[in-house]
N, C-alpha and C positions, 0 to 999 in steps of 0.2 A: 848294841845293835839291834836287838828284837824292840827296843824301844822306839827306836827310828823308824823300823819297819811298821809298827803298828800305828805310829802317828801318821805316817804316810798313808797308809792303807785307809786309816780314819778320815785323813783330809780327800782322798780321792773319793771315797764313797759319800761323804758330806757334799762335795762340789756335784756329783751326779745327782744325789737326792734334791738338793736345793734348786739346780737349774732345771729339773722336770717340772717343778712347782710353777715356775713362771710362764708356762705356756697359757697363752689365751686361746678362747674359743673362737672358732672360726663364725663369721657372720655369714648367712645365707643372703645372697641378693634378692632384695624385696620388690624392686623396682624393674618395670618392663622396660626393655631396652627397645627404642623405636626402631622399627625396620627402616632400611636404607632404600632410598628411591633407586631403582633399577633403571639405567639409561639404556633401555633396549628400544630400538627403532625397529620397525618393520623393515625387512630387507625387501629391496625393490626387486620386482619381476625382472627377470633375465630378458634381454633383448636379444631375441632369436633370429638367426638368419632365415630366410624365406627360401625353401626348396621346391626345386621342380620335380615332381615325381614322374618318372616315365615308366609304363607299363609295356613290358616286352614279352611277347609270346613268340611261340615258334612260328605263328602266322606273318606278324608284323617285325620281325628282327632284322630283316636286310632293309627295310624301309626306314626304321628309326636309325640305324647305323649311317644310312646315306644322308638323312637329314642333319646329324651330327657332324657328319663330315662337311655337308656344304655350310654349316654355320662355323667351321673352322673350330670344332670342338673336338679334342682326342675323345673317341668313343671307349672310354673306360667304363666298365659297368660292374657294380656290385650287385649281385643278385641274393634273392631270398625265394625260397619256395612258399606256397601259401601257409603250409604249417609254421615255417620259421617266422613269416610275417605276423601270425597270430602270437608267437611267442614274444616277438618285438611289442606287440601291442599290450601283451600282459605286463611285460616288464616296465614299459612306460606307466600303466596304470598303478603299478606299486610303487613306482618312483612318486608319482601324484599323491598317492595315499600316505606316504613317509612324509612328505613335504606338508601335507595337511595336518598329520599327526604333530610334527615339532611346531608347526605354527600354533596348535592349541596348547602343547607345553608351555610355549612362550606366553600365551596369553593367560594362562593359569598362574605361571609365576610373576606376571604383571598384576593381576588382580590382587593375588597374595600381599605382594610388596606395596602396592598403591592404595590397599584398601584403607588403611589409617588416612589417607590423604583425600579420598573421596567422603569419609564420614567428617572429617574436620570442615569440609566444604558445604554440607548440608546444614 
């Protein structure tokens, strides 16, 4: 019985030792992979609806309301104070800056990925 165990242990050890010697070295990639062309198109500018701003003060409120009624327009008003209007302008400026930043990022990606194509054309 001991003989069978020792033979089995020897076979198992032999199998493990010989299987490890057959591992090949990994080769590292030495060729540069070409960058894929980005199909990024510039997004079209949105077509915004034209707005008609009405400036209503305590002096002209009744007159403006009467004009709206005469034109069969429901006189529903959304008002801002002068400070809130300034905040609205700041918000639009921040949105504009964000859009400019995103366009710059897209342009950078486009330059990076299409750099090889520009060099090939030269």
